[in-house]
N, C-alpha and C positions, 0 to 999 in steps of 0.2 A: 572807469574802465570801460564800461559802455559807450562814454563819447570817444576814448581814443582808437577804439577797435571799428566804431560806426565811421570816423576820421578817416579811418587808412582805407576801409571799404567804399567809403564816398570816392575817396581821391580816384581809387582806382576807377568807378564806375565814370567820373568826368573826366577822365586822362584823355579819351578821344576827342572830348569837345573841340579844344582848342588847338588840338594839336593832330589831329586826323590825318592832314595832307603831308606831315612832317613823316608820322609813323610809315605811313602808307609809303613813300618816297623810299624809307630806311628799310621796308622789307621787300619794295619792288614792285608794287602794285599800284593800281590807279585809287584815287581816293572812293570814287563810286564802290571799288571792289572790294575797299577796306570799311565802307559804310556798310556791305553785306556780311562781313565779320562780325562787326558789331551789332548788327542786326541777329546772327546765328547766337553770339553772347546772350544777348537779351530774350531770344527763343527759349532757353533752357529757364526760364520763369515758368513755363509748364511743369515743371518738377515741383514747383514750392507749395501746390496744395496738398501733393502727397506727403512732402516732407513734412508740412506743418499738420498732415493727421497724425503722423509719426510721433512728433513731437507732444501732441497732445497725449500720449499714450506713455513715452519715454522720459519726458521732461526736455524743456527749453534748452537748458543750459548744455546739455550733451549734445543736441544738434547744433547750435550756435557755434563752439567748440569745432565740432568737425567741419562745419561751413568755413569757419576761418582758415583751416586747416587748407581746404581745398582752395580758396583765393589764392592763400599766400604762395600755394605750390603751382598754382596756373601763371601768376604773376612770374614767379623767378623762371618758369620754363619760357615764357612768351620774350623773356629778355634775353637767355642762353639761346635761344630757337635760331638754326640755321637756313631752314626752308619753312616754306608755307604750310603745309603739313604740319609739323610739330608746332608752328604759331598756332595754329588752328584750332588743334588738342588742347592748348595751353588757354583759349580765349575759352572755351567749351568750359573748362574746369572753373575759371572763374564766375563763369555765367551760373552753374551749378551752387557756387559758394555763395554767391550773391543770393539767388533765390531761396536757399537755406538761413541766412542769416538774419537777415533785416526783418522780414515778417515775425520771425520768433524772439527775435529781440524786442518789439513792439510789445508781443505777448507776454513775456517773461516782463516786461515792463508793467504791462495794465495788469497784469494778475496781482500785483503788489501794489498798487494806486488805486483810492479810491475815483469814483467817477468824477467827482466834483472837483477833483485835482489834476484828472489824467493829461487834460491839453498843457496844464503847466509841466508836467514831469516829460510826456513826449515832447514839447518844443524844446525843452531845454536838452535832451537828447540830439535833437535835431539840429542844435547849432554845429554838430559836425558837418551838415551839407556846406554849411556856410565855411566852416573853419576849411574845409578840402579846398575851397578856392583860394581863401586869404592865406592858408600855410603848403597845402598839399601842391595845388597846381602852380602857383607861384614858384615853390621850389622846382616843381619838374621841369618849368621853361629855362631857367638856368643849368639844373644839369643835362638837358637836351642840346643846349647851346655850347655849353662847355665841354660837354664829353661826347656823348650819344642818345640817340632815339631809346635805345636799351636802358642806361642807368636809372631811370625812374621805375622801369619795371622790376629790375633785380631789387632796388632798395627797398620798394615798398612790399617785396613778394618775402624777404627776410623779415620784415618787421610783422609782417600778418602770420606769419608761422610763430615769430616769437610771443606775440598777443595769443595766439591760440593756445599756448601752454599756460600762461596767465591765467585762464579763466577756468582752471584747476580750482581758485583762492573763490569765486562766487558760490553764494548759497545755491542747495540747490533748488531747482523750480518746484513749487506747489502744483501736485496733480490733483485735482479735485474728484472725489469718487465718483461724483453724480456725472461726471462727464463721461465715463465709461459704461458702454451698454451693457446689460444684464448677461450671463453666457447663454441664457435659453435663446436669446435673440441674435447673438452673435451666431451660435451653431445655424440657425436657421438660415441667416444672410450666407455663410459659407456655401448653401446648394445653389445659390442664384447669383450670377454674375452680375445680371439687370437689379435685382434687388440692391446688391452691394453698392452699384453705381448711384440708384436712385437715391439710396440713404446719404453716400458720400457729397452729392449735391443739395441734398435737404436742407435747408438752412432753417425750418421751423414757421411758426405763425408769423414771423417778421421778417420772412423770405422777400419780400417785393420790396421794402423798403433796404436789404441789406445788399440785395444784387444791384439796385440803384447805384447805392455808396460806392458799390465795388467798381461798377462801369464807368463812373466818373472818374474815378481815381486813373483808369485807362485811357480815358479822355482827356485829361488835365497831362499826363505826362507825355502822349501821342503829341499834345498841342505843342509844348514848349520844347520835347526834343527834336520836333521836326525842324526846329530853327537852329537850335543849340548846337547838331551833330554837325552841322557845316556853318556854323560862324566864324570858327578859325581860316575856313578856307573863304569866307566872304571878306573877312577884313585884312587876311594875307593879300589877297588877289587885289580887290578894290583901294588899299590904302599902304599896303606894303610892310606889315609889321611883321617884325622878325619872332624867334621863338620865346624870347627875354620879354619883347612887348605883349605878347599873346598871354604870358604866364602873370604880367603886371594887370593886364586886364580882367584875369581870373580872377583875382585878389580883388579887385573893385566889385566884381561880380559877388564874390564872397562876402564881402562887408554888407550888402544889399540885402542877400539870403539872409546874414544875420540879422540884421535890423528887423527881416520881416519874422523870424523865429523867436526873437526876443518879445516880441510883441505879439505874438501867437500865445508864448509863455504866462504873458502878463495878462492879457485882455480877453482870450477865448473862452475862458471858463465863465467868466462873466457875462460875456454878451451872447455866447451860446455857441454850439459847434455848428449846428446846421447854418443859422445865420452868417457865420466866420465865412463857412464853406463859399455862401452862396456870394458873400460880399468878394474873396478871393477871386473866384472864377469871372465875375462880372468886369472886375477890373483889369485880369490877364486877359479877357476878352477883347476889350477896349483897347489896351494897348497894341494888341495884334493890328487892329483897325489902322492905328496910328503910326506903326512901326514903317512901311515903304516912304512916308513924307519926312521921315527922319534920316534917312539914308542921303544926307545932302553934306556931310563931313564926317569926320572919324569920330568926333565929340558929341554930335547929335547920334550918330548910329548907336555908339555905344550906349547914350541914352534911350535908344530905343530898345535896345536889347534887356537894359535894368530893370525898366519898368513892369514887363509883362514876368520876369522872374522873381522880383518881389512878392507880386500878385500870386504868382505860383506857387511860392513857398508857401505861403500865409494858407492858401486855400487846400494844401497837401496835406501841413502838418495838422490843421485843423479837421482835414477830413479823416487823417488816422485817429484821431481824440474819438470822434463821432463813429468809425468802424468799429472801435475796440467794445461797444456797449450795444451793438446790433445783434448780435447773438454771444452773448456772454459763455456758454457751455459749450461753444465752438469756437472760442476766439483765436486760437492757432490758425484752424483751417480758414475763416474769414479773413483773417491778417495776410495768409499765403496767398487766397484769391484774389485780394486786390494787389499783391505783388505780382501775382501771374498776370494781372490784366493789366496792370501798369507796365510789365516787362513786354505785354505783346504790343502797347503801344508805343514802348521804345523801339522794339523790333520792327516795325512798319516804319515808323518816322527815321529809324537810320539809315533804312534803304531806300526811303523815298524822299528824304531831306534832300541830299547831294542832287538825286535825279530833278526834283523840284528847283532847286537852286541854279543848276548850269542850263536849266532850259526855260526857265520864268523868272530867275531872278529873286530879288527880295519882294517884289509883290506877288509872287507867286506861294513863297513861304508863308507870307501873312494870309493871304486868303485860305489856304488850306487850315491852319490853326486857329483863324477867326471861326471858321465853320465847327470846328470840333469843339471851340470855345462854347458857342452858342448852344450846341445838342448838351453839354455838358450843364450848364445853366437851365435848361429846360428838366432836366431829370432831377436837380436838386431841389427844384421848386414843386414839382408835380409830384413824386414817386416817394423820393426819401424824407424819413420823419425822425426825429431824435426822441429815442427812449428816456 
């Protein structure tokens, strides 16, 4: 059930990447403005740490269920909206839903798996990201071409609402007593907002490594999304692709993501989490450097997009397993902070990517992502440690 729900969530997250210009035209705004709306959706990730902290207290399942409902409601409203105001509100709801669901699903799963098997478990669930391209975006392309841009929003909205009800069948998540503060300390912090804020961001003795791992996640998402948010406009504008063709390319990307996720689930626990993240980030960064040289034809350009995606997926899923044990007693918060930084990266990339492409072309996209990759690799090698 986790894979099904994550598949739907991931499809809604990726929906704008190949179809940004088409959805923008349908709603009556420019691609740059639509990039701004996607950035607004991602900005809702700032709510993730607060949601994660609540989940550590009331249980991951409850928070996941509410988040799925909000995502479904937002998608349905977006598909039915008749003006930009309602569409924007709907997009905000999906952003809050994503911020609440994904990190707490990872925390829920991590609480039930031993560390030596955690990359395998998270890797299997993260097949959903790949399947979103193989099934979700492929289907969305045909729905848009046969009906309208609204059809995938309505369909996935209904499905998400249905899955949120099915989550009643999941076992209640276990809440460890040691994760709760003693009542005396809780009472004291109520009198000082400053102390409460300090406590919220205090990740204990392993804080330096934990924060480094969290920031790496944000940089990696920024680097890949800066390219992927406008890749549909790039391929449509330079190679004349239709919505169904863009959906077919999303299927190819999904297969490449699946290969990376399968490799994570099979190999990362043996290789080591930190080493796997470093390999993924290094490969991704090299791929950005090569990307402009492959923009010489459709198939070469697609290859130039596949390579960084494969390494990004490998780095990201490995990093999730690495994150899950950085501060075990605050796992929900740490995973949520990671999602927040990832969404901040996506927010900046969603706004910057279209501007960069229309002003500097593919070379500009590649350069910005390459710099982010270099910084990410340095952090992994110098600051992050594996417990």
